C-alpha positions in Angstrom: -18.9 -4.9 11.9 -18.2 -1.9 9.7 -16.1 0.7 11.5 -18.2 3.9 11.8 -15.3 6.3 10.9 -15.4 5.1 7.3 -19.2 5.7 7.0 -21.1 8.9 6.7 -21.5 10.4 10.1 -22.2 13.6 11.9 -18.8 13.6 13.5 -17.0 15.5 10.7 -14.7 12.5 9.9 -16.5 11.5 6.7 -14.5 14.1 4.7 -11.3 12.9 6.2 -12.3 9.3 5.3 -12.9 10.3 1.7 -9.5 12.0 1.5 -7.8 9.0 3.0 -9.2 6.8 0.3 -8.0 9.4 -2.3 -4.4 9.0 -0.8 -4.7 5.3 -1.7 -5.7 6.1 -5.2 -2.7 8.4 -5.5 -0.4 5.6 -4.3 -1.9 3.3 -6.9 -1.2 5.9 -9.6 2.4 6.0 -8.6 2.7 2.2 -8.4 1.2 1.8 -11.9 3.6 4.4 -13.4 6.7 3.1 -11.7 5.9 -0.5 -12.6 5.4 0.5 -16.2 8.9 2.0 -16.2 10.4 -1.3 -15.1 8.1 -3.8 -16.9 6.6 -2.1 -19.9 9.4 0.0 -21.4 8.1 3.4 -20.3 10.8 6.0 -20.3 11.6 6.7 -16.6 12.1 10.3 -17.4 8.6 10.5 -18.7 7.0 9.4 -15.5 9.5 10.4 -12.8 8.2 13.9 -12.3 4.6 12.7 -12.1 5.5 10.0 -9.5 7.5 12.4 -7.4 4.8 15.1 -7.5 2.3 12.5 -6.5 4.5 11.3 -3.7 4.8 14.9 -2.4 1.0 15.2 -2.7 0.6 12.1 -0.6 3.1 13.4 2.0 1.3 16.7 2.2 -2.0 15.0 2.5 -0.7 13.0 5.4 0.6 16.1 7.2 -2.6 18.0 6.5 -4.9 15.2 7.7 -2.8 14.8 10.9 -3.4 18.4 11.6 -7.1 18.1 11.0 -7.3 15.1 13.2 -5.7 17.0 16.0 -8.2 19.8 15.5 -11.0 17.2 15.4 -10.0 16.0 18.9 -9.7 19.5 20.2 -13.3 20.3 19.0 -15.0 17.0 19.8 -13.0 15.9 22.8 -11.7 12.4 23.5 -14.9 10.5 22.7 -13.6 9.7 19.2 -9.9 9.4 20.1 -9.9 5.7 19.0 -11.1 6.7 15.5 -8.6 9.5 15.2 -5.7 7.2 16.2 -6.9 4.6 13.7 -6.8 7.2 11.0 -3.3 8.1 11.9 -2.1 4.5 11.6 -3.9 4.0 8.3 -2.6 7.2 6.8 1.0 6.2 7.7 0.6 2.8 5.9 -0.7 4.5 2.8 2.3 6.9 2.9 4.6 4.0 3.1 3.0 2.4 0.0 3.7 5.6 -1.9 7.4 5.4 -0.8 7.7 1.9 -2.1 6.3 3.0 -5.5 9.0 5.7 -5.6 11.5 3.0 -4.8 10.4 1.1 -7.9 11.0 4.2 -9.9 14.5 4.3 -8.5 15.1 0.9 -10.0 14.0 2.1 -13.4 16.2 5.2 -13.1 19.2 2.9 -12.3 18.6 1.3 -15.7 16.6 -1.8 -14.7 14.2 -2.9 -17.5 12.7 -6.3 -17.6 10.9 -5.9 -20.9 11.1 -8.9 -23.1 12.7 -11.0 -20.4 11.6 -14.7 -20.2 9.6 -14.1 -17.0 7.9 -10.8 -18.1 4.5 -12.5 -18.3 4.7 -13.7 -14.7 6.0 -10.3 -13.5 3.2 -8.5 -15.3 0.6 -10.8 -13.8 1.8 -10.1 -10.3 1.8 -6.4 -11.0 -1.7 -6.6 -12.3 -2.9 -8.4 -9.2 -1.3 -5.9 -6.9 -2.8 -3.0 -8.8 -6.3 -4.5 -8.6 -5.7 -4.9 -4.8 -5.5 -1.2 -4.5 -8.9 -0.7 -6.0 -10.4 -3.5 -3.8 -8.7 -2.1 -0.7 -10.3 1.3 -1.4 -13.7 -0.3 -1.7 -13.2 -2.2 1.5 -12.0 1.0 3.3 -15.3 2.6 2.4 -17.4 -0.3 3.8 -16.1 -3.6 5.0 -16.9 -6.4 7.4 -14.4 -8.4 9.5 -15.1 -11.4 7.2 -14.3 -9.4 4.1 -11.2 -8.0 5.6 -10.1 -11.5 6.6 -10.7 -12.8 3.1 -8.6 -10.0 1.6 -5.9 -10.6 4.2 -5.8 -14.4 3.3 -5.3 -13.6 -0.4 -2.7 -11.0 0.4 -0.9 -13.4 2.6 -0.9 -16.1 -0.1 0.6 -13.6 -2.5 3.1 -12.4 0.1 4.3 -15.9 0.7 4.7 -16.5 -3.0 6.7 -13.3 -3.3 8.9 -14.3 -0.3 9.6 -17.6 -2.0 10.7 -15.7 -5.1 13.0 -13.5 -3.0 14.5 -16.5 -1.4 15.1 -18.2 -4.7 16.9 -15.2 -6.1 19.0 -14.9 -2.9 20.4 -18.4 -3.6 20.3 -18.2 -7.3 23.4 -19.1 -9.4 22.2 -16.6 -12.1 24.5 -13.6 -12.5 23.9 -10.6 -10.3 22.5 -8.4 -13.0 19.7 -11.0 -13.4 18.9 -12.0 -9.8 19.5 -8.7 -7.9 16.9 -6.5 -9.7 14.2 -9.1 -9.4 14.9 -9.7 -5.7 14.7 -6.0 -5.0 11.5 -5.5 -7.0 9.9 -8.4 -5.3 11.0 -7.0 -2.0 9.2 -3.7 -2.7 6.1 -5.6 -3.9 6.1 -7.6 -0.7 6.1 -4.4 1.4 3.2 -2.9 -0.7 1.1 -6.1 -0.3 1.8 -6.2 3.4 0.7 -2.6 3.9 -2.4 -3.0 1.8 -3.4 -5.9 4.0 -2.7 -3.7 7.0 -4.9 -1.0 5.6 -7.9 -3.3 5.0 -7.6 -5.2 8.3 -7.1 -1.9 10.1 -10.6 -0.8 9.1 -12.2 -3.8 10.8 -9.8 -4.4 13.8 -9.9 -2.7 17.2 -7.3 0.0 17.6 -5.0 -2.0 19.9 -4.8 -4.8 17.3 -4.3 -2.7 14.2 -1.2 -3.8 12.3 -1.6 -7.3 13.7 -3.8 -10.3 13.1 -4.3 -13.7 14.8 -5.0 -12.0 18.2 -1.8 -9.9 17.9 0.5 -12.8 17.0 1.2 -11.8 13.4 2.7 -8.4 12.6 1.5 -7.0 9.2 4.0 -4.2 9.0 7.1 -4.6 6.9 
């Protein structure tokens, strides 16, 4: 069932819903720019200010929306407390995604560039998939069913497991550190982003007490 707080309503939360989805678009913007600095040869200095400004915008949006959610409860009472708390959790996940994008920028600013490396096609394909997941997550936040959320989660889990295998391989690799370490760190950031995107989408369709978890609370989506 589609959760009502991401649909047009008379409760006043529809504007907050729209701005929450805009936060996710900002996070994707930072992700794409930071990834370009590591994988496409973009000068980190040319994108750093944009990424940090966008991250500040995401952080400010989180703080502003928290305040508006408190005001919403004060005006409307506790009848919508579940929706308000759900928003709070989702907003935090999106803020974390923005942080991971900024961490990818940090890699580029440390001199990491994987342009023309032998695995660049594979790295770019994973980056493309993750970027497309941002857009899909935004659509599903606007209107989703439990089945759609589960299908997204299954694909995100498959990708996350693949990324975990990459991290494990690099942890035990006999390649020199300058080869293995940057890739292991990049994959680690990607894993966190994918995990939080899965948490955002499943959070739209899950009861409040199970947000951040699936499988009846057995599996923690946060990383």
